[in-house]
C-alpha positions as CSV (number, residue, x, y, z in Angstrom):
1,X,150.6,86.4,-43.4
2,X,146.6,86.4,-41.6
3,X,144.1,84.3,-43.2
4,X,141.7,87.2,-44.9
5,X,139.2,84.2,-45.7
6,X,135.5,85.6,-44.4
7,X,134.7,83.7,-41.3
8,X,132.2,81.1,-42.5
9,X,128.2,82.2,-41.4
10,X,126.8,79.0,-38.2
11,X,123.6,77.5,-39.2
12,X,121.7,79.9,-37.2
13,X,123.1,82.8,-38.5
14,X,122.5,81.3,-42.0
15,X,118.5,80.6,-41.1
16,X,118.0,84.4,-39.3
17,X,119.7,86.3,-41.9
18,X,117.0,88.5,-43.3
19,X,116.2,87.7,-47.1
20,X,117.1,90.2,-50.1
21,X,117.7,90.3,-53.4
22,X,121.8,91.4,-53.1
23,X,123.8,88.7,-51.1
24,X,127.2,88.2,-49.7
25,X,129.0,86.7,-46.6
26,X,127.6,88.9,-43.8
27,X,124.3,91.1,-43.5
28,X,125.2,94.3,-44.1
29,X,122.8,97.2,-44.5
30,X,122.3,99.3,-47.9
31,X,119.9,102.3,-48.8
32,X,117.3,102.5,-48.6
33,X,116.5,100.3,-45.5
34,X,116.7,97.1,-47.4
35,X,119.4,94.5,-46.4
36,X,122.3,92.4,-47.9
37,X,122.1,88.6,-46.5
38,X,123.6,85.0,-47.1
39,X,124.1,82.2,-50.1
40,X,124.6,84.6,-53.2
41,X,124.5,81.5,-55.0
42,X,121.1,81.4,-55.4
43,X,120.4,84.9,-56.2
44,X,122.1,84.3,-60.0
45,X,118.4,85.2,-61.6
46,X,117.1,87.8,-63.9
47,X,115.3,89.3,-61.3
48,X,118.1,90.3,-59.2
49,X,120.5,91.4,-62.0
50,X,117.5,93.7,-62.9
51,X,116.9,94.8,-59.7
52,X,121.1,95.4,-59.0
53,X,121.3,97.1,-62.8
54,X,118.3,98.8,-61.8
55,X,119.5,100.4,-58.5
56,X,122.6,101.8,-60.0
57,X,119.9,103.0,-62.4
58,X,118.2,104.9,-59.8
59,X,121.1,106.1,-58.4
60,X,122.8,108.1,-61.2
61,X,119.9,109.4,-62.2
62,X,118.5,110.8,-58.9
63,X,121.9,112.6,-59.2
64,X,120.4,114.7,-61.9
65,X,116.7,114.5,-61.5
66,X,114.4,114.9,-59.0
67,X,112.2,111.7,-57.6
68,X,108.6,113.0,-58.7
69,X,109.7,113.3,-62.5
70,X,107.8,110.3,-64.4
71,X,111.1,108.4,-65.4
72,X,112.7,108.5,-62.1
73,X,109.5,107.4,-60.8
74,X,109.0,104.3,-63.0
75,X,112.6,103.8,-62.3
76,X,112.0,103.6,-58.8
77,X,108.9,101.8,-58.7
78,X,110.4,99.3,-61.1
79,X,113.7,98.8,-58.9
80,X,111.7,97.7,-56.0
81,X,109.3,95.6,-58.0
82,X,112.8,93.6,-59.7
83,X,113.7,93.6,-55.7
84,X,110.3,92.5,-54.0
85,X,110.1,89.6,-56.7
86,X,114.3,88.7,-56.4
87,X,113.3,88.2,-52.5
88,X,110.5,85.8,-52.7
89,X,112.3,84.1,-55.3
90,X,115.4,83.6,-53.3
91,X,113.4,82.6,-50.4
92,X,111.4,79.9,-52.8
93,X,114.6,78.8,-53.9
94,X,115.7,78.4,-50.3
95,X,112.9,76.3,-49.1
96,X,113.1,74.3,-52.2
97,X,116.9,72.9,-52.0
98,X,117.3,73.3,-48.1
99,X,114.0,73.3,-46.8
100,X,115.3,72.7,-43.3
101,X,116.5,76.2,-43.4
102,X,113.3,77.8,-43.8
103,X,110.5,78.3,-40.8
104,X,107.6,80.0,-40.8
105,X,108.9,83.3,-39.2
106,X,111.2,83.4,-41.9
107,X,108.1,84.1,-44.4
108,X,107.0,86.4,-41.7
109,X,110.2,88.3,-41.6
110,X,110.4,88.5,-45.4
111,X,106.6,89.9,-45.5
112,X,107.8,92.4,-43.2
113,X,110.8,93.7,-45.1
114,X,108.7,93.9,-48.2
115,X,105.4,95.8,-46.6
116,X,108.0,98.5,-44.9
117,X,109.6,99.3,-48.5
118,X,106.6,99.4,-49.9
119,X,105.2,101.7,-47.6
120,X,108.1,104.2,-47.4
121,X,108.2,104.3,-51.4
122,X,104.4,105.0,-51.5
123,X,105.0,108.3,-48.3
124,X,107.9,109.3,-50.4
125,X,106.1,109.2,-54.0
126,X,102.7,110.0,-53.2
127,X,100.3,110.3,-55.7
128,X,99.1,106.6,-57.1
129,X,101.1,104.8,-54.9
130,X,99.1,106.1,-51.8
131,X,95.9,105.4,-53.6
132,X,97.2,101.9,-54.3
133,X,98.9,101.2,-50.7
134,X,95.2,102.8,-49.4
135,X,93.2,100.2,-51.8
136,X,95.6,97.5,-51.3
137,X,95.2,97.4,-47.4
138,X,91.5,96.3,-47.8
139,X,92.0,93.0,-49.4
140,X,93.2,90.4,-47.0
141,X,92.1,87.9,-48.9
142,X,95.0,88.5,-51.3
143,X,97.9,89.9,-49.0
144,X,99.9,88.4,-46.0
145,X,98.6,90.3,-42.5
146,X,101.6,92.4,-42.1
147,X,101.0,93.8,-45.8
148,X,98.2,94.7,-44.3
149,X,98.9,96.0,-41.0
150,X,102.0,98.5,-42.6
151,X,99.8,100.0,-45.7
152,X,96.5,100.4,-43.5
153,X,98.8,103.1,-41.7
154,X,98.9,105.3,-45.7
155,X,96.8,108.4,-45.0
156,X,95.8,110.5,-48.4
157,X,97.9,113.6,-46.7
158,X,101.1,115.3,-47.8
159,X,103.3,118.4,-47.6
160,X,101.6,121.4,-49.3
161,X,103.5,122.6,-52.4
162,X,105.0,126.1,-52.0
163,X,102.6,128.7,-52.8
164,X,104.5,130.0,-55.7
165,X,103.8,126.8,-57.7
166,X,100.4,127.1,-56.3
167,X,99.6,130.7,-57.5
168,X,101.3,130.1,-60.9
169,X,98.6,127.4,-61.5
170,X,95.8,129.2,-60.5
171,X,96.9,132.2,-62.9
172,X,97.6,129.3,-65.6
173,X,94.1,128.3,-65.0
174,X,92.4,131.3,-64.6
175,X,94.2,132.8,-67.8
176,X,94.1,136.4,-65.7
177,X,95.7,137.7,-62.6
178,X,94.1,136.5,-59.5
179,X,92.7,140.0,-58.3
180,X,90.9,140.0,-61.0
181,X,88.8,137.2,-60.4
182,X,89.2,137.0,-56.0
183,X,89.6,139.8,-53.5
184,X,91.5,138.1,-51.2
185,X,93.2,134.0,-51.7
186,X,94.3,132.9,-48.6
187,X,97.7,131.5,-49.0
188,X,97.8,128.5,-46.5
189,X,95.6,125.6,-47.4
190,X,93.0,124.4,-46.3
191,X,94.1,121.1,-47.5
192,X,96.4,118.8,-48.7
193,X,96.0,115.3,-50.5
194,X,97.7,113.2,-52.7
195,X,96.4,114.8,-56.0
196,X,95.7,118.4,-54.8
197,X,95.5,120.9,-52.3
198,X,92.4,123.6,-51.4
199,X,93.1,127.7,-50.8
200,X,89.8,129.3,-49.0
201,X,89.5,132.9,-51.3
202,X,86.6,135.4,-52.0
203,X,85.4,136.5,-54.6
204,X,84.9,140.4,-55.9
205,X,81.3,140.0,-54.3
206,X,82.6,138.2,-50.7
207,X,81.2,135.2,-51.3
208,X,83.8,132.3,-50.0
209,X,84.7,129.8,-52.2
210,X,87.4,126.2,-52.1
211,X,90.1,126.4,-54.5
212,X,90.5,122.7,-55.4
213,X,94.1,123.2,-57.0
214,X,95.5,119.9,-58.6
215,X,99.4,119.3,-58.6
216,X,101.5,120.0,-61.3
217,X,102.6,117.4,-63.5
218,X,100.1,114.7,-61.8
219,X,98.2,114.0,-64.6
220,X,100.9,112.5,-66.0
221,X,102.5,111.0,-63.0
222,X,99.4,109.3,-62.5
223,X,99.4,107.5,-66.0
224,X,102.9,107.0,-65.6
225,X,102.5,104.8,-62.3
226,X,99.7,103.3,-63.9
227,X,101.5,102.1,-66.9
228,X,104.0,100.9,-64.7
229,X,101.8,98.9,-62.5
230,X,100.4,97.3,-65.5
231,X,104.6,96.0,-66.5
232,X,105.0,94.7,-63.0
233,X,101.7,93.0,-63.4
234,X,103.2,91.3,-66.4
235,X,105.9,90.6,-64.8
236,X,104.7,89.1,-61.3
237,X,102.9,85.5,-60.9
238,X,104.3,84.5,-57.2
239,X,101.6,83.7,-54.7
240,X,98.5,86.0,-55.1
241,X,100.3,89.0,-56.4
242,X,99.4,88.9,-60.0
243,X,95.8,88.4,-58.8
244,X,96.3,91.5,-56.4
245,X,98.1,93.8,-59.0
246,X,95.4,93.2,-61.0
247,X,92.9,94.3,-58.8
248,X,94.7,97.4,-58.0
249,X,95.5,98.2,-61.5
250,X,91.7,97.7,-62.5
251,X,90.9,99.8,-59.2
252,X,92.9,102.6,-60.2
253,X,92.0,102.9,-63.6
254,X,88.3,102.5,-62.5
255,X,89.1,106.0,-59.7
256,X,91.9,107.8,-60.2
257,X,91.1,108.6,-64.1
258,X,87.8,110.4,-62.7
259,X,89.8,111.8,-59.7
260,X,92.1,113.7,-61.7
261,X,89.8,115.0,-64.4
262,X,88.0,118.2,-62.3
263,X,85.5,119.2,-65.0
264,X,84.4,115.6,-64.3
265,X,84.2,116.1,-60.4
266,X,82.4,119.9,-60.9
267,X,79.5,117.4,-63.3
268,X,79.3,115.1,-60.8
269,X,78.7,117.1,-58.1
270,X,76.1,118.9,-59.7
271,X,73.8,115.7,-60.9
272,X,74.0,115.1,-57.1
273,X,72.8,118.1,-55.9
274,X,70.1,118.0,-58.0
275,X,69.4,114.2,-57.5
276,X,69.1,115.8,-53.8
277,X,67.6,118.6,-54.1
278,X,63.9,117.4,-52.5
279,X,66.1,117.2,-49.3
280,X,66.6,119.8,-46.7
281,X,69.1,117.4,-44.8
282,X,72.1,117.4,-47.0
283,X,73.8,120.0,-48.6
284,X,76.3,119.6,-51.8
285,X,78.7,122.4,-52.6
286,X,78.1,124.6,-55.7
287,X,80.7,124.9,-58.3
288,X,81.4,127.9,-60.4
289,X,82.3,126.5,-64.0
290,X,83.2,130.1,-65.2
291,X,86.1,129.9,-63.4
292,X,86.6,126.0,-63.1
293,X,88.7,123.9,-65.5
294,X,90.4,119.9,-65.4
295,X,92.9,121.0,-63.0
296,X,90.8,124.3,-61.0
297,X,87.5,123.4,-59.1
298,X,86.1,126.8,-57.5
299,X,82.8,126.0,-55.6
300,X,81.5,127.2,-52.5
301,X,83.3,127.3,-49.6
302,X,81.3,125.6,-46.2
303,X,81.9,125.1,-43.2
304,X,80.4,122.7,-40.5
305,X,81.3,120.7,-37.6
306,X,83.5,116.8,-38.3
307,X,81.1,114.2,-38.8
308,X,83.1,112.1,-36.0
309,X,83.3,115.4,-33.8
310,X,81.0,114.0,-30.8
311,X,81.9,116.2,-28.6
312,X,81.3,119.4,-31.3
313,X,78.1,118.0,-32.3
314,X,77.2,117.7,-28.6
315,X,78.2,121.1,-27.7
316,X,76.0,122.3,-30.9
317,X,72.9,120.9,-29.5
318,X,73.0,118.0,-32.4
319,X,71.1,115.0,-31.8
320,X,73.7,112.1,-32.7
321,X,70.9,109.4,-33.7
322,X,69.3,112.1,-35.7
323,X,72.6,112.7,-37.5
324,X,73.3,109.2,-37.7
325,X,69.6,108.3,-39.2
326,X,70.4,111.4,-41.4
327,X,73.5,110.1,-42.7
328,X,72.6,106.7,-43.2
329,X,69.2,108.0,-45.1
330,X,71.2,110.3,-47.7
331,X,73.7,107.7,-49.1
332,X,70.7,105.1,-49.3
333,X,68.9,107.4,-51.1
334,X,71.9,108.1,-53.6
335,X,71.9,104.5,-54.2
336,X,69.0,102.7,-54.6
337,X,66.7,105.8,-55.6
338,X,68.7,107.7,-57.7
339,X,72.0,105.1,-58.7
340,X,74.4,107.7,-57.7
341,X,77.6,106.9,-55.0
342,X,79.6,109.3,-53.3
343,X,82.7,106.8,-53.4
344,X,84.9,108.7,-50.5
345,X,82.8,109.3,-47.1
346,X,85.7,109.4,-44.6
347,X,84.7,112.3,-41.7
348,X,87.0,114.4,-43.4
349,X,84.6,114.6,-46.4
350,X,81.6,114.7,-44.3
351,X,80.4,118.0,-42.1
352,X,77.3,118.6,-40.4
353,X,75.5,121.9,-39.7
354,X,72.5,123.0,-37.3
355,X,69.2,121.4,-38.4
356,X,70.8,118.7,-38.6
357,X,72.0,119.1,-42.2
358,X,74.6,116.8,-43.8
359,X,77.4,118.7,-45.9
360,X,79.1,116.4,-48.1
361,X,82.6,117.2,-49.8
362,X,85.1,116.1,-52.3
363,X,83.4,114.5,-55.3
364,X,85.9,113.5,-57.0
365,X,84.5,109.7,-56.5
366,X,81.5,110.1,-57.2
367,X,79.9,107.7,-59.6
368,X,77.0,106.5,-61.1
369,X,75.8,103.1,-59.7
370,X,74.5,100.4,-62.5
371,X,71.3,99.5,-61.4
372,X,71.7,95.9,-61.7
373,X,74.1,96.6,-58.9
374,X,72.2,98.6,-56.7
375,X,69.1,96.2,-56.7
376,X,72.4,93.4,-56.1
377,X,73.6,95.0,-53.2
378,X,69.9,95.8,-51.8
379,X,69.5,91.8,-52.3
380,X,72.5,91.4,-50.0
381,X,71.5,94.0,-47.5
382,X,67.7,92.3,-46.6
383,X,69.3,88.8,-46.7
384,X,72.1,90.1,-44.0
385,X,69.2,91.6,-42.0
386,X,66.9,88.5,-42.6
387,X,69.9,86.1,-41.8
388,X,68.7,84.4,-45.0
389,X,72.1,83.0,-46.3
390,X,70.8,81.0,-49.4
391,X,69.7,84.4,-50.7
392,X,73.1,86.0,-49.7
393,X,74.7,83.6,-51.7
394,X,72.1,84.7,-54.9
395,X,72.5,88.2,-54.3
396,X,76.9,88.2,-54.3
397,X,76.5,86.5,-57.4
398,X,73.9,88.7,-59.0
399,X,76.3,91.5,-57.9
400,X,79.0,90.0,-59.6
401,X,81.2,88.2,-56.9
402,X,82.2,84.9,-58.4
403,X,82.6,82.4,-55.8
404,X,83.9,78.9,-55.9
405,X,82.1,75.9,-55.8
406,X,81.3,74.8,-52.1
407,X,81.5,77.8,-50.4
408,X,79.8,77.7,-47.0
409,X,78.2,79.9,-44.4
410,X,81.4,81.1,-43.1
411,X,82.3,81.9,-46.6
412,X,80.1,84.2,-47.2
413,X,80.2,86.2,-44.4
414,X,83.9,86.6,-44.7
415,X,83.5,87.5,-48.0
416,X,80.9,90.4,-47.2
417,X,83.4,91.5,-44.8
418,X,85.7,91.9,-47.4
419,X,83.6,93.6,-49.4
420,X,82.4,95.9,-47.0
421,X,86.0,97.2,-46.3
422,X,86.6,95.1,-43.1
423,X,89.3,93.0,-42.2
424,X,88.0,91.1,-39.9
425,X,90.1,88.4,-38.9
426,X,92.9,88.7,-41.7
427,X,94.8,85.5,-40.9
428,X,91.4,83.6,-41.5
429,X,90.6,86.4,-44.9
430,X,93.9,85.5,-46.2
431,X,92.2,82.4,-47.5
432,X,89.1,83.9,-49.2
433,X,91.9,84.3,-51.8
434,X,91.3,80.9,-52.6
435,X,87.6,80.8,-52.9
436,X,87.1,83.9,-54.8
437,X,87.8,84.0,-58.5
438,X,86.9,87.9,-59.0
439,X,85.6,90.5,-57.0
440,X,84.2,93.8,-59.3
441,X,85.8,97.3,-58.8
442,X,82.3,98.8,-58.8
443,X,81.3,96.5,-55.8
444,X,84.3,96.8,-54.0
445,X,84.0,100.8,-54.2
446,X,80.4,100.4,-53.5
447,X,80.9,98.1,-50.3
448,X,83.9,100.1,-49.4
449,X,81.6,103.3,-48.7
450,X,78.7,101.7,-47.5
451,X,81.4,99.9,-44.5
452,X,82.8,103.4,-43.9
453,X,79.2,104.9,-43.5
454,X,78.7,101.7,-40.8
455,X,82.3,102.6,-39.0
456,X,80.6,106.3,-38.5
457,X,77.7,105.1,-37.4
458,X,78.8,102.8,-34.6
459,X,80.7,106.1,-33.5
460,X,77.9,108.1,-33.1
461,X,75.3,105.8,-32.2
462,X,76.4,102.2,-31.7
463,X,72.4,101.3,-30.9
464,X,71.4,102.6,-34.1
465,X,71.6,99.7,-36.6
466,X,72.5,100.9,-39.8
467,X,71.2,97.9,-41.6
468,X,67.7,97.7,-40.5
469,X,67.7,101.5,-41.1
470,X,69.1,101.0,-45.1
471,X,66.4,97.8,-44.9
472,X,63.4,100.1,-44.1
473,X,64.7,102.7,-46.6
474,X,64.8,100.3,-49.4
């Protein structure tokens, strides 16, 4: 009889095998893109058993329920979390008991597999996970470089829902048939993101409006995702992951609960429009509260040229330097004079009309800025412009950034890069995790916004210093 015993793996094979929670004497791929590897005696842990039973449960559930349902989403998220925890525990145990088997490239491989699985899950499930991944990609102080690179690819764009579902939601929110309110509704969306999609329509009097329609069940899904992140945060204590998950959870609670309340968005649009009403170079869409609700926002449909479309701006004879100046001044006016902030200034939300006049869309992240934070950020800007690093340290502390003792100039500059949403030298910035105790959510939102604006100004007019413009304005 032939010897049926499995062939022993060589040391080289053992070292190069990808690490995962499901171990066997051979490397075999299993769904969804994960791996069974070696050293099964190191995996008899609670994390392994949880991941195994979780995957089996998900497989059974997914045969009868769509992955979008809260219970199924929770199972998928929890299972992946257990999978990753067990994977890292396995590699840690291997490094502890067999240190000659573990090299830096083994950690890199583990990070690569983990990052790919997170991106796959966020892309598949959408909702809060897209937002969480995007935020995590701005924290190179807490995540390995490969995670930053992979998560940076996440885009808040998803395939639109069928018109039949959107129409049903519109009728439900309006409380009457569409033809009683609109003369026409375009069934093809002009935009679709992780929380809602936008359709163009025309009121009975001919005025064009935009209909921002929240997806069915999205509020329930968001709340379930936040609860799951909270539970995962309590379970994870590896590396700086606990700190990262706490940061993500805080950020999402501060921002998503605003974004899923379209009545709040309409209110903030009105406040922003009133605050900037003395300016002729900015336009905020008008809302129609009589047709709006928590899940539907009806507002003016405004057209313009995307702010990063340089050929389009030049073809319209718009001065790029003037557009850049207006952009910086309008946001400086918001923050430092009115203590408000449009916190999502990606290029798709910023249009330019002849004048030039800046159009600001999507106010789901328009928030109030605490006066103390606005003053602290003004001091940060002045200190950077003056190269005054002593004042910079004081201003960062005033803004709520808790640095540990002994922070040098290089650390301060890396902290500023982090706050303003830049990755800089990612490998260097990851060292910040040991030097920063906490970065407040409101400081990150403000800094990220200013960082995005700085990137846009560099595209439009590299010769113009946004820092100098803000310093002069404040």
